[in-house]
DODONU-126248 format. One record per residue (C-alpha): residue in three letters; x, y, z. Coordinates in Angstrom, 3 decimals. Layout:
<nodes>
+------+----------+----------+----------+
| type |     east |    north |       up |
+------+----------+----------+----------+
|  Ala |        X |        Y |        Z |
...
+------+----------+----------+----------+
</nodes>
This chain:
<nodes>
+------+----------+----------+----------+
| type |     east |    north |       up |
+------+----------+----------+----------+
|  Met |   -0.045 |    0.125 |   -0.109 |
|  Asn |    1.810 |    3.227 |   -1.188 |
|  Phe |   -0.646 |    6.224 |   -1.807 |
|  Ser |   -0.056 |   10.434 |   -1.286 |
|  Val |   -3.239 |   12.620 |   -0.369 |
|  Ser |   -3.433 |   16.374 |   -2.105 |
|  Lys |   -4.405 |   19.308 |   -0.399 |
|  Met |   -8.401 |   19.474 |    0.654 |
|  Pro |  -10.807 |   21.947 |    1.623 |
|  Glu |  -12.275 |   23.182 |    4.690 |
|  Leu |  -15.666 |   21.224 |    4.603 |
|  Tyr |  -18.970 |   22.493 |    6.289 |
|  Phe |  -21.247 |   20.352 |    4.491 |
|  Gly |  -25.226 |   20.600 |    5.335 |
|  Ala |  -28.862 |   22.179 |    4.226 |
|  Gly |  -29.463 |   25.348 |    6.140 |
|  Lys |  -24.971 |   26.033 |    6.208 |
|  Phe |  -25.091 |   29.089 |    4.131 |
|  Pro |  -25.835 |   31.569 |    6.628 |
|  Phe |  -22.243 |   30.506 |    8.297 |
|  Leu |  -20.627 |   32.095 |    5.324 |
|  Thr |  -20.455 |   35.937 |    6.670 |
|  Asp |  -18.397 |   34.374 |    9.785 |
|  Ile |  -16.241 |   32.353 |    7.607 |
|  Ile |  -15.571 |   36.002 |    5.607 |
|  Leu |  -15.064 |   37.575 |    8.847 |
|  Arg |  -12.140 |   35.345 |    9.246 |
|  Tyr |   -9.853 |   36.669 |    6.668 |
|  Gly |  -11.115 |   40.204 |    6.802 |
|  Lys |  -14.070 |   43.049 |    5.862 |
|  Arg |  -13.502 |   43.019 |    2.245 |
|  Ala |  -14.993 |   40.516 |   -0.445 |
|  Leu |  -15.199 |   39.933 |   -3.681 |
|  Ile |  -18.512 |   37.434 |   -4.579 |
|  Ile |  -18.307 |   36.314 |   -8.079 |
|  Thr |  -21.477 |   34.559 |   -8.830 |
|  Gly |  -23.278 |   33.070 |  -11.987 |
|  Gly |  -26.410 |   33.855 |  -13.563 |
|  Ile |  -29.217 |   35.382 |  -11.758 |
|  Ser |  -30.288 |   32.207 |   -9.792 |
|  Phe |  -28.875 |   33.132 |   -7.159 |
|  Glu |  -30.200 |   36.442 |   -7.220 |
|  Lys |  -34.118 |   35.897 |   -7.612 |
|  Ser |  -33.788 |   33.260 |   -4.962 |
|  Gly |  -33.637 |   35.746 |   -2.035 |
|  Asn |  -30.039 |   34.407 |   -1.006 |
|  Leu |  -28.312 |   37.625 |   -2.518 |
|  Gln |  -30.488 |   39.818 |   -0.620 |
|  Ser |  -29.887 |   37.854 |    2.353 |
|  Leu |  -26.548 |   37.535 |    2.397 |
|  Met |  -25.804 |   41.415 |    1.693 |
|  Glu |  -27.896 |   42.004 |    5.007 |
|  His |  -26.318 |   39.604 |    6.979 |
|  Ser |  -22.818 |   41.314 |    5.800 |
|  Ala |  -23.613 |   44.954 |    6.264 |
|  Ala |  -25.070 |   43.597 |    9.517 |
|  Lys |  -21.407 |   42.731 |   10.142 |
|  Gly |  -19.284 |   46.010 |    8.566 |
|  Ile |  -18.562 |   43.356 |    5.781 |
|  Glu |  -18.206 |   45.146 |    2.723 |
|  Leu |  -18.705 |   43.255 |   -0.491 |
|  Tyr |  -18.083 |   43.710 |   -4.619 |
|  Phe |  -19.610 |   41.890 |   -7.013 |
|  Tyr |  -18.814 |   40.456 |  -10.543 |
|  Arg |  -21.003 |   38.484 |  -11.967 |
|  Val |  -20.053 |   34.949 |  -14.390 |
|  Ala |  -22.494 |   34.499 |  -16.749 |
|  Ala |  -20.975 |   31.418 |  -18.946 |
|  Glu |  -17.398 |   29.118 |  -18.802 |
|  Pro |  -14.740 |   31.716 |  -17.904 |
|  Ser |  -12.869 |   32.907 |  -20.537 |
|  Pro |   -9.424 |   34.734 |  -20.307 |
|  Ser |  -10.774 |   38.050 |  -21.059 |
|  Ile |  -13.316 |   37.615 |  -18.254 |
|  Ile |  -10.888 |   36.818 |  -15.881 |
|  Asp |   -8.354 |   39.748 |  -16.905 |
|  Glu |  -11.714 |   41.948 |  -16.456 |
|  Ala |  -12.467 |   40.565 |  -12.875 |
|  Val |   -8.801 |   41.364 |  -11.800 |
|  Ser |   -8.530 |   45.087 |  -13.306 |
|  Ile |  -12.001 |   46.197 |  -11.759 |
|  His |  -10.985 |   44.818 |   -8.302 |
|  Ser |   -7.363 |   45.143 |   -7.812 |
|  Lys |   -7.651 |   48.580 |   -6.457 |
|  His |  -10.325 |   47.316 |   -4.196 |
|  Gly |   -8.089 |   46.314 |   -1.957 |
|  Ile |  -10.080 |   42.735 |   -1.117 |
|  Asp |   -9.251 |   40.341 |    1.531 |
|  Cys |  -10.977 |   37.013 |    0.494 |
|  Val |  -12.592 |   36.128 |   -2.772 |
|  Val |  -15.900 |   33.933 |   -2.327 |
|  Ala |  -17.667 |   32.050 |   -5.644 |
|  Ile |  -21.249 |   31.271 |   -5.314 |
|  Gly |  -22.424 |   29.017 |   -8.486 |
|  Gly |  -21.716 |   26.191 |  -10.752 |
|  Gly |  -18.228 |   25.200 |  -11.739 |
|  Ser |  -17.603 |   27.950 |  -13.851 |
|  Ser |  -18.079 |   30.782 |  -11.439 |
|  Ile |  -16.146 |   28.141 |   -9.177 |
|  Asp |  -13.322 |   28.263 |  -11.323 |
|  Ala |  -13.255 |   31.603 |  -12.203 |
|  Gly |  -13.483 |   32.896 |   -8.349 |
|  Lys |   -9.897 |   30.586 |   -8.034 |
|  Ala |   -8.727 |   32.006 |  -10.923 |
|  Ile |   -9.627 |   35.630 |  -10.197 |
|  Ser |   -8.093 |   35.177 |   -6.645 |
|  Cys |   -4.958 |   34.056 |   -8.088 |
|  Met |   -4.503 |   36.658 |  -10.591 |
|  Leu |   -5.271 |   38.726 |   -7.771 |
|  Lys |   -1.589 |   37.996 |   -6.658 |
|  Glu |    0.007 |   37.515 |   -9.793 |
|  Thr |    0.695 |   40.344 |  -13.045 |
|  Gly |    0.100 |   40.025 |  -16.530 |
|  Ser |   -3.118 |   37.987 |  -18.099 |
|  Val |   -4.453 |   34.280 |  -16.663 |
|  Thr |   -3.180 |   33.045 |  -20.270 |
|  Asp |    0.562 |   33.987 |  -19.687 |
|  Tyr |   -0.132 |   31.377 |  -16.838 |
|  Leu |   -2.582 |   28.753 |  -17.892 |
|  Glu |   -1.116 |   24.758 |  -19.116 |
|  Gly |    0.189 |   24.563 |  -22.600 |
|  Val |   -0.679 |   28.068 |  -23.559 |
|  Gly |    1.446 |   30.507 |  -21.197 |
|  Lys |    5.220 |   30.348 |  -20.908 |
|  His |    4.579 |   31.017 |  -16.707 |
|  Lys |    4.109 |   28.901 |  -13.895 |
|  Pro |    2.075 |   30.585 |  -11.600 |
|  Ser |    3.942 |   31.524 |   -7.737 |
|  Gly |    1.098 |   29.591 |   -5.925 |
|  Met |   -0.035 |   32.766 |   -3.761 |
|  Lys |   -3.440 |   34.020 |   -4.073 |
|  Leu |   -6.360 |   35.716 |   -1.553 |
|  Pro |   -8.121 |   33.582 |    0.573 |
|  Phe |  -10.778 |   31.463 |   -1.704 |
|  Ile |  -14.333 |   30.495 |   -0.490 |
|  Ala |  -15.830 |   27.885 |   -2.254 |
|  Leu |  -19.574 |   27.609 |   -2.562 |
|  Pro |  -21.444 |   25.555 |   -5.088 |
|  Thr |  -25.038 |   25.824 |   -6.157 |
|  Thr |  -24.860 |   22.849 |   -8.623 |
|  Ala |  -23.729 |   19.314 |   -8.372 |
|  Gly |  -21.188 |   18.455 |  -10.721 |
|  Thr |  -17.870 |   19.746 |  -11.736 |
|  Gly |  -16.437 |   19.542 |   -7.899 |
|  Ser |  -14.832 |   22.416 |   -8.602 |
|  Glu |  -14.974 |   23.162 |   -4.415 |
|  Ala |  -12.164 |   20.470 |   -4.255 |
|  Thr |   -9.868 |   21.066 |   -6.684 |
|  Lys |   -6.320 |   22.850 |   -6.925 |
|  Asn |   -7.390 |   23.916 |  -10.933 |
|  Ala |   -9.627 |   26.338 |  -12.556 |
|  Val |  -10.808 |   25.528 |  -16.057 |
|  Ile |  -10.757 |   28.767 |  -18.220 |
|  Thr |  -12.351 |   28.391 |  -22.241 |
|  Glu |  -11.429 |   29.883 |  -25.446 |
|  Arg |  -14.312 |   29.378 |  -27.755 |
|  Gly |  -13.819 |   28.692 |  -31.665 |
|  Glu |  -11.861 |   26.688 |  -34.288 |
|  His |   -8.621 |   27.237 |  -32.565 |
|  Gly |  -10.166 |   27.528 |  -29.092 |
|  Phe |   -8.990 |   25.888 |  -25.862 |
|  Lys |   -9.866 |   24.615 |  -22.081 |
|  Lys |   -6.741 |   24.897 |  -20.312 |
|  Ser |   -6.602 |   24.468 |  -16.666 |
|  Leu |   -4.339 |   26.963 |  -14.082 |
|  Arg |   -3.220 |   24.604 |  -11.478 |
|  His |   -1.155 |   24.579 |   -8.540 |
|  Asp |   -1.449 |   22.655 |   -5.438 |
|  Leu |   -2.416 |   26.047 |   -2.939 |
|  Phe |   -5.273 |   26.852 |   -5.587 |
|  Val |   -7.102 |   24.331 |   -3.916 |
|  Pro |  -10.409 |   26.591 |   -2.317 |
|  Asp |   -9.870 |   27.371 |    1.584 |
|  Val |  -13.281 |   26.422 |    2.577 |
|  Ala |  -15.926 |   24.739 |    0.832 |
|  Leu |  -18.940 |   25.516 |    2.251 |
|  Ile |  -21.397 |   22.634 |    0.743 |
|  Asp |  -25.270 |   23.956 |    1.019 |
|  Pro |  -27.929 |   21.329 |   -0.915 |
|  Ala |  -30.420 |   23.957 |   -0.545 |
|  Leu |  -28.898 |   26.532 |   -2.759 |
|  Ser |  -29.329 |   23.771 |   -5.510 |
|  Ser |  -33.186 |   23.515 |   -5.102 |
|  Thr |  -33.861 |   26.157 |   -8.188 |
|  Leu |  -32.090 |   24.243 |  -10.830 |
|  Pro |  -34.158 |   22.783 |  -13.172 |
|  Pro |  -33.957 |   18.822 |  -13.124 |
|  Ala |  -32.759 |   18.696 |  -16.485 |
|  Thr |  -29.273 |   20.860 |  -15.118 |
|  Thr |  -29.402 |   18.802 |  -12.030 |
|  Ala |  -29.430 |   15.855 |  -14.508 |
|  Tyr |  -26.447 |   16.874 |  -16.396 |
|  Cys |  -24.396 |   18.138 |  -13.539 |
|  Ala |  -24.903 |   14.823 |  -11.723 |
|  Leu |  -24.021 |   12.895 |  -15.136 |
|  Asp |  -20.538 |   15.319 |  -15.015 |
|  Ala |  -19.607 |   14.244 |  -11.518 |
|  Phe |  -21.020 |   10.412 |  -11.877 |
|  Ala |  -17.952 |   10.637 |  -14.941 |
|  Gln |  -15.315 |   12.252 |  -12.922 |
|  Leu |  -16.110 |    9.259 |  -10.150 |
|  Ile |  -15.964 |    6.369 |  -12.284 |
|  Glu |  -12.869 |    7.960 |  -14.387 |
|  Ser |  -11.005 |    8.405 |  -11.215 |
|  Tyr |  -12.070 |    4.926 |  -10.075 |
|  Leu |  -10.925 |    3.303 |  -13.042 |
|  Ser |   -7.543 |    5.938 |  -13.341 |
|  Asp |   -4.126 |    4.365 |  -13.285 |
|  Lys |   -3.512 |    6.599 |  -10.663 |
|  Ala |   -6.170 |    4.925 |   -8.499 |
|  Asn |   -5.542 |    3.778 |   -4.610 |
|  Ile |   -6.923 |    2.525 |   -2.039 |
|  Phe |   -7.864 |    5.902 |   -1.038 |
|  Thr |   -9.241 |    6.433 |   -4.194 |
|  Asp |  -11.022 |    3.541 |   -4.752 |
|  Ser |  -12.544 |    3.858 |   -0.962 |
|  Leu |  -14.392 |    7.270 |   -1.645 |
|  Ala |  -15.267 |    6.473 |   -5.184 |
|  Leu |  -17.077 |    3.286 |   -5.426 |
|  Pro |  -19.644 |    4.239 |   -2.633 |
|  Ser |  -20.431 |    7.531 |   -4.211 |
|  Leu |  -20.593 |    5.798 |   -7.371 |
|  Asn |  -23.426 |    4.014 |   -6.144 |
|  Lys |  -25.161 |    6.226 |   -4.726 |
|  Ala |  -24.674 |    8.673 |   -7.368 |
|  Leu |  -26.455 |    5.909 |   -9.653 |
|  Glu |  -29.135 |    5.802 |   -7.417 |
|  Ser |  -29.755 |    9.689 |   -7.457 |
|  Leu |  -29.223 |    9.272 |  -11.071 |
|  Glu |  -31.893 |    6.834 |  -11.819 |
|  Lys |  -34.807 |    8.299 |   -9.646 |
|  Leu |  -33.625 |   11.726 |  -11.674 |
|  Ala |  -34.228 |    9.303 |  -14.872 |
|  Arg |  -37.976 |    8.310 |  -13.247 |
|  Gly |  -38.570 |   12.329 |  -13.312 |
|  Asp |  -39.147 |   11.831 |   -9.290 |
|  Ile |  -39.368 |   14.762 |   -7.058 |
|  Ile |  -35.891 |   16.450 |   -6.403 |
|  Asp |  -36.081 |   16.915 |   -2.865 |
|  Ile |  -33.212 |   17.998 |   -0.299 |
|  Asn |  -32.330 |   14.425 |    0.447 |
|  Ile |  -31.272 |   14.202 |   -3.538 |
|  Arg |  -30.098 |   17.190 |   -3.912 |
|  Ser |  -28.056 |   16.139 |   -0.723 |
|  Ser |  -26.808 |   12.823 |   -2.417 |
|  Leu |  -25.657 |   14.624 |   -5.526 |
|  Ala |  -23.645 |   17.218 |   -3.832 |
|  Tyr |  -21.950 |   14.937 |   -1.445 |
|  Cys |  -21.368 |   12.855 |   -4.726 |
|  Ala |  -20.016 |   16.076 |   -6.579 |
|  Tyr |  -17.467 |   17.168 |   -3.612 |
|  Ile |  -16.234 |   13.049 |   -3.713 |
|  Ser |  -15.415 |   12.799 |   -7.720 |
|  Gly |  -13.487 |   16.285 |   -6.997 |
|  Val |  -11.556 |   14.645 |   -4.810 |
|  Thr |  -10.823 |   11.583 |   -6.524 |
|  Leu |  -10.032 |   13.171 |   -9.624 |
|  Ala |   -7.329 |   15.651 |   -7.309 |
|  Asn |   -5.955 |   12.459 |   -6.492 |
|  Ala |   -6.409 |   10.014 |   -9.412 |
|  Gly |   -6.777 |   12.125 |  -12.377 |
|  Leu |   -9.808 |   11.507 |  -14.937 |
|  Gly |   -9.781 |    9.288 |  -18.079 |
|  Leu |  -11.114 |    9.547 |  -21.713 |
|  Cys |  -14.411 |   11.307 |  -21.463 |
|  His |  -12.918 |   14.190 |  -19.786 |
|  Gly |  -10.074 |   13.824 |  -22.165 |
|  Val |  -12.212 |   14.601 |  -24.936 |
|  Ala |  -15.024 |   16.657 |  -23.115 |
|  Gly |  -12.546 |   19.636 |  -22.648 |
|  Pro |  -11.729 |   20.078 |  -26.084 |
|  Met |  -15.093 |   19.657 |  -27.195 |
|  Gly |  -16.339 |   22.261 |  -25.399 |
|  Gly |  -13.303 |   24.444 |  -26.695 |
|  Phe |  -14.824 |   24.277 |  -30.119 |
|  Ala |  -18.273 |   24.192 |  -29.676 |
|  Ser |  -20.325 |   26.296 |  -27.637 |
|  Ile |  -22.110 |   22.986 |  -25.196 |
|  Pro |  -21.968 |   22.951 |  -21.602 |
|  His |  -19.550 |   20.582 |  -19.910 |
|  Gly |  -22.462 |   18.849 |  -18.141 |
|  Ile |  -23.954 |   17.573 |  -21.567 |
|  Ala |  -20.712 |   17.141 |  -23.082 |
|  Cys |  -19.561 |   14.731 |  -20.199 |
|  Ala |  -23.433 |   12.838 |  -20.902 |
|  Asn |  -22.483 |   12.839 |  -24.231 |
|  Met |  -19.348 |   10.339 |  -24.073 |
|  Ile |  -19.320 |    8.528 |  -20.803 |
|  Val |  -20.947 |    5.545 |  -22.367 |
|  Pro |  -19.661 |    5.427 |  -25.283 |
|  Ser |  -15.862 |    5.694 |  -23.446 |
|  Leu |  -17.111 |    2.982 |  -21.026 |
|  Arg |  -18.077 |    0.978 |  -24.271 |
|  Tyr |  -14.964 |    1.504 |  -25.854 |
|  Ser |  -12.240 |    1.084 |  -22.661 |
|  Leu |  -14.442 |   -2.351 |  -21.872 |
|  Glu |  -13.498 |   -3.852 |  -25.236 |
|  Lys |   -9.404 |   -3.076 |  -24.983 |
|  Phe |   -9.692 |   -4.842 |  -21.027 |
|  Ser |  -11.663 |   -7.769 |  -22.904 |
|  Glu |   -9.184 |   -8.145 |  -25.244 |
|  Asp |   -6.368 |   -8.497 |  -23.325 |
|  Asn |   -8.064 |   -9.834 |  -19.970 |
|  Lys |   -4.904 |  -10.308 |  -18.049 |
|  Lys |   -3.573 |   -6.940 |  -18.612 |
|  Tyr |   -6.455 |   -4.997 |  -17.371 |
|  Ser |   -8.271 |   -8.006 |  -15.497 |
|  Ser |   -7.953 |   -5.679 |  -11.901 |
|  Tyr |  -10.170 |   -2.795 |  -13.912 |
|  Ile |  -12.562 |   -5.649 |  -15.655 |
|  Lys |  -12.872 |   -6.352 |  -11.624 |
|  Lys |  -13.652 |   -3.039 |  -11.017 |
|  Met |  -16.197 |   -1.894 |  -13.622 |
|  Ala |  -17.859 |   -5.002 |  -12.648 |
|  Met |  -18.411 |   -4.264 |   -9.161 |
|  Val |  -20.667 |   -1.363 |   -9.717 |
|  Gly |  -22.607 |   -3.852 |  -12.115 |
|  Arg |  -23.029 |   -5.882 |   -9.164 |
|  Asp |  -23.796 |   -3.453 |   -7.254 |
|  Leu |  -25.973 |   -2.112 |   -8.891 |
|  Thr |  -28.037 |   -5.485 |   -9.768 |
|  Gly |  -27.376 |   -7.625 |   -7.043 |
|  Ala |  -26.727 |  -10.030 |   -9.623 |
|  Asp |  -23.777 |  -12.895 |   -9.687 |
|  Met |  -22.821 |  -12.504 |  -13.639 |
|  His |  -19.738 |  -13.013 |  -15.336 |
|  Asp |  -16.961 |  -10.456 |  -14.753 |
|  Val |  -17.547 |   -9.144 |  -18.111 |
|  Ser |  -21.197 |   -9.264 |  -18.073 |
|  Ser |  -21.416 |   -7.369 |  -15.182 |
|  Ala |  -19.633 |   -4.500 |  -16.333 |
|  Arg |  -21.392 |   -4.837 |  -19.822 |
|  Thr |  -25.066 |   -4.837 |  -17.568 |
|  Phe |  -23.766 |   -1.633 |  -16.000 |
|  Ile |  -22.842 |    0.410 |  -19.560 |
|  Asp |  -26.136 |   -0.866 |  -20.316 |
|  Arg |  -27.540 |    0.696 |  -17.310 |
|  Leu |  -26.339 |    4.196 |  -17.463 |
|  Glu |  -27.130 |    4.362 |  -21.525 |
|  Lys |  -30.860 |    4.306 |  -20.471 |
|  Ile |  -30.467 |    6.736 |  -17.843 |
|  Val |  -28.907 |    8.559 |  -20.395 |
|  Lys |  -31.385 |    8.628 |  -22.841 |
|  Thr |  -34.312 |    8.593 |  -20.239 |
|  Ile |  -32.926 |   11.412 |  -19.085 |
|  Gly |  -33.114 |   12.973 |  -22.863 |
|  Val |  -29.690 |   14.270 |  -23.183 |
|  Pro |  -29.180 |   16.464 |  -25.968 |
|  Lys |  -26.887 |   15.027 |  -29.053 |
|  Leu |  -24.142 |   16.810 |  -29.818 |
|  Ser |  -25.773 |   17.717 |  -33.827 |
|  Ala |  -27.467 |   20.347 |  -31.593 |
|  Phe |  -24.362 |   22.290 |  -31.035 |
|  Gly |  -22.757 |   22.281 |  -34.460 |
|  Ile |  -20.251 |   19.551 |  -33.602 |
|  Asp |  -20.669 |   17.430 |  -36.789 |
|  Ser |  -18.344 |   14.668 |  -37.998 |
|  Arg |  -15.610 |   17.587 |  -39.234 |
|  Ala |  -15.547 |   18.719 |  -36.154 |
|  Ala |  -15.633 |   15.514 |  -34.507 |
|  Val |  -12.417 |   14.878 |  -36.473 |
|  Lys |  -10.982 |   18.436 |  -34.851 |
|  Ile |  -11.926 |   17.718 |  -31.344 |
|  Ala |  -10.302 |   14.241 |  -31.580 |
|  Glu |   -6.945 |   15.697 |  -32.680 |
|  Ser |   -6.628 |   17.596 |  -29.048 |
|  Ser |   -8.504 |   15.156 |  -27.510 |
|  Glu |   -6.561 |   13.083 |  -24.787 |
|  Ser |   -6.309 |    9.654 |  -23.261 |
|  Lys |   -5.483 |   11.392 |  -19.575 |
|  Asn |   -5.413 |    8.657 |  -16.749 |
|  Ser |   -7.357 |    5.939 |  -18.667 |
|  Pro |   -5.430 |    2.297 |  -18.541 |
|  Val |   -6.127 |    1.856 |  -22.006 |
|  Lys |   -4.997 |    4.976 |  -24.623 |
|  Ala |   -7.266 |    5.996 |  -27.965 |
|  Ser |   -6.053 |    7.420 |  -30.924 |
|  Ala |   -7.775 |    9.651 |  -32.874 |
|  Ala |   -9.435 |    7.691 |  -34.683 |
|  Asp |  -10.704 |    6.176 |  -31.404 |
|  Phe |  -11.717 |    9.212 |  -30.038 |
|  Ala |  -13.259 |   10.474 |  -33.604 |
|  Met |  -15.756 |    7.267 |  -33.128 |
|  Met |  -16.964 |    7.598 |  -29.560 |
|  Ile |  -17.772 |   11.603 |  -30.732 |
|  Glu |  -19.541 |   10.162 |  -34.273 |
|  Ser |  -21.504 |    7.932 |  -32.272 |
|  Met |  -23.205 |   10.475 |  -30.117 |
|  Ile |  -24.071 |   12.940 |  -33.210 |
+------+----------+----------+----------+
</nodes>
């Protein structure tokens, strides 16, 4: 047994935890920059509540809204506007885009130049690791960004990219997860986010960097996530118990991906999001089944080499069905069940976002296998994408 564990945030989890935010802000000072997403946080009444609680405690709030996946220009603009305000801490409230933006802004308020200069595979500089204290409050259950050390920055277009601003010290100082904050999230968006979290769990579970620590977190969370996804597919009422379960699974997916990495699904979903205006959760929801089918096919071709991965995939299938079948059959049953969930939820096809055969080839050329134990070629990735157009 040999493994290490990456830094994790201080965590506060539970419905009704949101009012504790002002006490956390006061640890760092009285000037906070609040990064929000669209207008749902404002419509919910939580923004007004935050402003009232902050005023009562002498906290001065500054605001910046990130309505889409953060681009270099968005990060640079936010830093330019707020660098003169003597901000003590940055708070991101929203989905993965808001949290990634907040993470990047908290870092770039301590750096010089554009965020592009520090992006992996794009810039020439490495981030110093300095940042303002950063607090993450997710209002969706998907990316797990509240537990990771990277911020994903997107530039859209034919030569676009999705690249990370990354450093071990960029993990949020505090993650405050109140599942009630996601109560206004529509069922479809809830499902797409949940499929992203599920993809992160299964990819880190099947990663060539997985270990006893990540497995002990990922496997029970996979079962919990699948149970919740089946409820979403049936159209069950999304109560606080389902939202709490999904919020927990999303957080754990962030922990496991931070320690074990990701695989084929995210290896293609990233470039896809740089090429087309497709929400990340929908990209992952499309690619998770074809990437798992491809993996199982390759595992089966060399059972001796990949026996441990087949057994892992089979374990998910057995826990899901309760049936004691041959490993490959159990693994295939699991993938079939997941495919049915995706279809029942009604995930939009890739063609709805302008992705055609030509785009599939371009996206495939930039795709990577990451920590998948089987390595896909550009032709393999193109085949996976084509199957979902």
